[in-house]
N, C-alpha and C positions, 0 to 999 in steps of 0.2 A: 646160196648164192645169198639168199637173207641172210641166215647164221654168217658166214663169215665178215659181210659189210657187216653186222652188229656187234660182232669179237674185235675191229678194227676201229666203233667207233667207241667202246667201254678200252679199250687199251692209248689214247690222246685223252691230256687234258683239253676240260675247256677252257678256254680267253676270259682272264682275269675283265671283269665290267667294273670303272667303279662310279661312282651315281659324283653326277653336279657340285653338291651337297664338302662330302669331300674332297670334292676337286678343291675346292674355293673355301673353305677352314685350313689345307695347308698354302694354298697360299697366302692366305690370312697367316697363319705364321711363320711363313717365311720372313714376308714384310715386315711386323711384326722385329721380326731376329733381329733384320735389315737396319728399319728405326733405331735397335737397343745402340746396336753395333754402333751405327752412325753419332747417334748421340754418346757413346762412350770414350771416341774417339776425340767428335770436339767438341767433349769433359778435358779430356786429357791435353786436345791443341790449347785451348783457352786458362787448363791450370796453368803449363809450363807458357806460355804468353804469362800472364800472369807475376808466376813464378819471377821470368825473365824481367819484365816488370818491378818490380818490391825488391827485385835485385840491387838494377840499378838504380833502384830509391837511397838504397840504402847508402849504398856508397859512394852516394851524392851528400847527402846527409852528415857523412864521417868526413868527404874533403872537405867541404862547407865548415864544420867545427870544424878542423886544424887548417884554417887558415887558406883552404889552397882550389881558390878562388874557382881559376884555368879549368881541373876539375870537375869540379862542385857542376859547372856548367852543359858542363860534355857529357856524367852522370845524368845528369836532369830532363838531357833532349832523349839522349838513346830513355832509358826509362821513357819516354813522352812516343815514345816509334811504337814503342805495344802497349800506352795505354792516352791514347791522343784526346779522350777525352777528359780524364784526371786533372779535375782544380786539385786536386791536393800538389798534384804535382805540379801543376802550371804556377800555382801562386810558390812555393822555391824555390822551381827557378825563376821568375818575377825577382824576388827575393839575394840570388847568386848575379841577376842583372846586375840591380840597382846595388849592388857590392863591389863591383863588378868595377862600377863606372857607369855603366849604361843605363842609367833614368830612365834614359825615354824609350826604350827594349823594353821595360820593366811594367812604366808606366799603361804600357799595350793589351797585355798581357793583364795586371791588377783591372783594369774598367773595363776586361770584361768583363772578367768574376765579377766584378763589382753593379754588373748593366743585368746578372744572373741574381746578386743578394745584397742587392745595395745598402740594405741591415746591418754585414758582416763588420765588428770591430777590427777585423784581424789583417782586412785587407781593405778601411779606410785607412789604419793605422800607415801599414806597407806605402798607402800610396804619399801620406802628412810626412812620410819622412821625407817621401823622394823632390818631395818639392822644397819642404823647408832645409836639403842637401839644392838644391838646385837656386836659395834666394827668393822662393815664391811665396809669400810670406802672407798674400791673401789663401790661396790652395790648400799652400797647411795648415790655415785655424780650420777653415773648412774641411780638409781631411781629418784632423786631432776632434773637430767635435765633431764628426761624427764616430770615431775608435770613442772614442768617451759619452758621449749617448746608447751608438751600435750592439749589437747580441753578439755574446761571450759566450761559450761550451763553459768555461772552468771558473767557479769563483768570479763572474763576471763584477764585482764593489770591487771585490781585490783589481781588478786590473786596470777599472775607470780610474779610479782614486790613481793608479800610476802613469795611465795615459796623461790622465790632468796633471800631474806634477808636468812628466814628458812637456807638454805645454808650455807652463809656467820655464820653465828651464831654458828654452826654446827663446820664450822673448823676451827671458832678464838677457839672456846673452844678447842677440843682439838688440838692446839699451831700450824695449817696447815698452819702457814703464804699464804706461797708462792701457795697455789693452790685456800687460800680465795681471794689476790688483785686478780686475772682479773673479779672476781667474787661479786666483792666489788665494782671494778672499772666500772663494767656491769648496778650494782644497782642504782648508784650513778649517771651515763650517763641516763638515762630512770628514773631520780626524778626530777617532773620541780622545778624550782630555787625558784618558788610564793608557793610551797607545802611546808608550814614550820614544819610542822607536824612528814614526810615524806628529809626531812632533812637534822631534828636535830638524825634523827637515821641514814644516812645515813654519817652525819658528828664523830659522837662519831663508827663506822664502821670504818672509815678513821683515825680517830686515833688510833684504835689498833693493828692498821695496819701500825701507822708510814707510815704510805702517805701525810706528811705533806702541802706537796701544796696543794694537791684536799682536802684536812680535811677545809683547811686557805679561801678555795677559797666556801666552802660551805655553813662554820658560818660569813665570811663577806655580805654571801647569806641573810644567816635570819638577820642581825644587822640591814641588809638593807629592812625590812617589818619597816610592822607598829605596830610591837609587839614586838620588841629586849629583849631575859630574857636574867637572868646569863649563861643561860649552853650555850649560842652565846660567851656569852665574855671570859668563862673559852676557851669554845673550842678553841677560836682564838686565845688567848693569851697562848696557851699551844702550836701550833702550831708555833704561833708566834716567840716563845720560841727554840722550834728545831729546827726554820730555821736561826738557829743564829740572828732574828731580833729583839732585845732585846729589843732598843726603841720602838715597836709595842707594845709588848710582853708588856711593862710596864704601855702601855695606855691603855692597856684593861682589863692588870690586876686592876687600876686605876680608873678603872668604875665602879668595880666589889664595890658591900655589902662589908664591914667590915669581915662579919660573913662568905664571901664565902671567902673570902682571907686565912683565920685563918687552913683550914685546911694542914698538913701537906706538899702534893703533893704543891700547889700552893704558902704556905707560902715563900718555900725554891725556888721557880721557881719566884719567886715576891723579896724576897732582892734580891736573885745573878742576877738577871736583877740591880734593883738601887743600886745596887754595881758597876757590870758595867757600868750605868751610872755618875755615884760620880769619877771613878779611868777614864772613858773614855779622853786624851786629845783630838780626833780628831771632838768634836764636834765645828762647826762652831761660837756658834756666844761668846767663851771665849776668858779669855785679854791671850798674851801672854805670863805672866808673869804665869797664873793659866794653862795654858797647861804647860807648861816649873815643875809644879811646882807635874802638874798630875804624868808626862814622869820620876820626878828625882823618885817621890816616889812609881813604878812603880818599875823598875828596883831596885832599897833598895827591896821592897817584893819579887819578882825572883830571888833577893843575899842570900838569907836571908833561904826562900825556898830550896834555892840546896843545901847551910849548915846543915840544916834539913834532906835531903836526906842520904849524904854525913855522917852522922851523923848514923844515919837509919841504912845503911850503910857498919857501922868501913873503913870509906876510910877517909883518908888524903887527903886535901887541900891545902897542902905547898906540895906536891911531886914535884920532879922539876928529868927530864919535864914531863908530865899533859901525863896521857897512858892511864886513864878510859876516859867515855863521861862526866866527869861528874870536873873530874879536869878539861882538857881540855873547859870543856863551864866557869869554875871561872877566869879559868887561861884567855879567853878573858874577863867576864866583871867586872874581878878586872881591868883591866888595860882601859877599860872603864870608870870606874866609879868614878877613878881621879877626868878626868876634866866633870864630867856629875850631875855636882851639878845645880839648878834650874837656878840658879847665874846663867851660862856657858848656860846650856840651851837658856835663857827667852832669854842674847843677838847677839848668835846663831839659831835661830829656822829652821835650814835646818837641825841639828843635828840632829832632835826632831825625822823625820821619822826611821832613824836610832840607836836611845837611847831606846824608842819604842824594834823597834826588834829584840832589844838585850835580852830582858826584856821576850818574846812573845819564844822566840826560849832557855833561862833560863827553865821560866814552864815546855816548851816541854819535858826539857834533863830529866829536875826531873823529872817531871808525867813517862815517857819513864822507867826510874828506879827506882820508889817508887811508880805508880799505881796513878790516877786521887786524886786531888786537892779536900780542901774543903775550906770553906769560901772562905776569901778575893782572894787569890789565883784558886778559883777554875773559883773567874769570872775574872781572869785578862787569867786564860789561853785558858776561854771560848771569849773573847773580841777579843785574839790575835788569834784565829779558826774561829771569824766569818769574822776578815781583808780579812784572807786569801780565803774564800768563796768567799767573796764583790770580790774581786784580779782576779778573774779566771774567 
């Protein structure tokens, strides 16, 4: 009995007994595998989400650049569905909304972005453009300043120059010259003298703002480069003319191709500068007789203008005693004219200044009463004004 029982016991396998440590290790392995699997699935999911977001965004960029703003809006919104916190997507959606004429919606996105990055030049610029489009000048100025002094990822110096230029043009286009002047001066001060392309832009802005001295300096810098062009000559000539530097203006205009001098505005300045040169008796290389002849002609021209002005106003210049400005000026010039023949002036060259002074005064009186003159009278009036400017 005992022997058979032992035989039976030997013929059976004893049950496998696992230790607690082995079970725990197995569970850990399973858990790690599960975590890795979950992470892989999660990564795959998020990657597919990012791919979809980026794909919609890229499609939006293509639509926006092609001018299909409506499709761009849909594409950007779809991109945000997959990546709602993406600030880049939000910014481009805001730009598209502004381009679609929905500036208020675009502004709401941009203001949220600005609250997170108040120094962003890009966001400030987008807000400035929306405000400018809506005619909100104060708001536009504030955001333009934020863009100019804000942070830019790529080439900040160039971006700040460009945005200040945009601000200058915005102000000038709206007739806000007083606000534009300090911005244009700042733009000029930040433009290197050897940067011909930017210097040309600045020079034309200075002309628009009537900053003649600064404009002349800018265009002279352009003319000193290796490749001076017609724009520089036009700008320098115009600036010199407005500064009453008529001889310099004439020199610049004469260096222009004839086709450029034919434009109405330049042709008028060129003709006037020539007339001023022809009637100016103060040029040092003239003979005594030539100076005297020019002075006598100037006095006769001014007297004729005075008489025509009196006729227009219905005033008699023969009234005694003289009562009006025109009558008093005529009485003075008539007394002078009796001894102001060119022969007399040539014989007494010391009288030339007095004769020309009377001619200038008569033109001033006629201009005060009847408005600015034209033609040769305008040239004489401008010559007198330039003499006063140079004497100051």
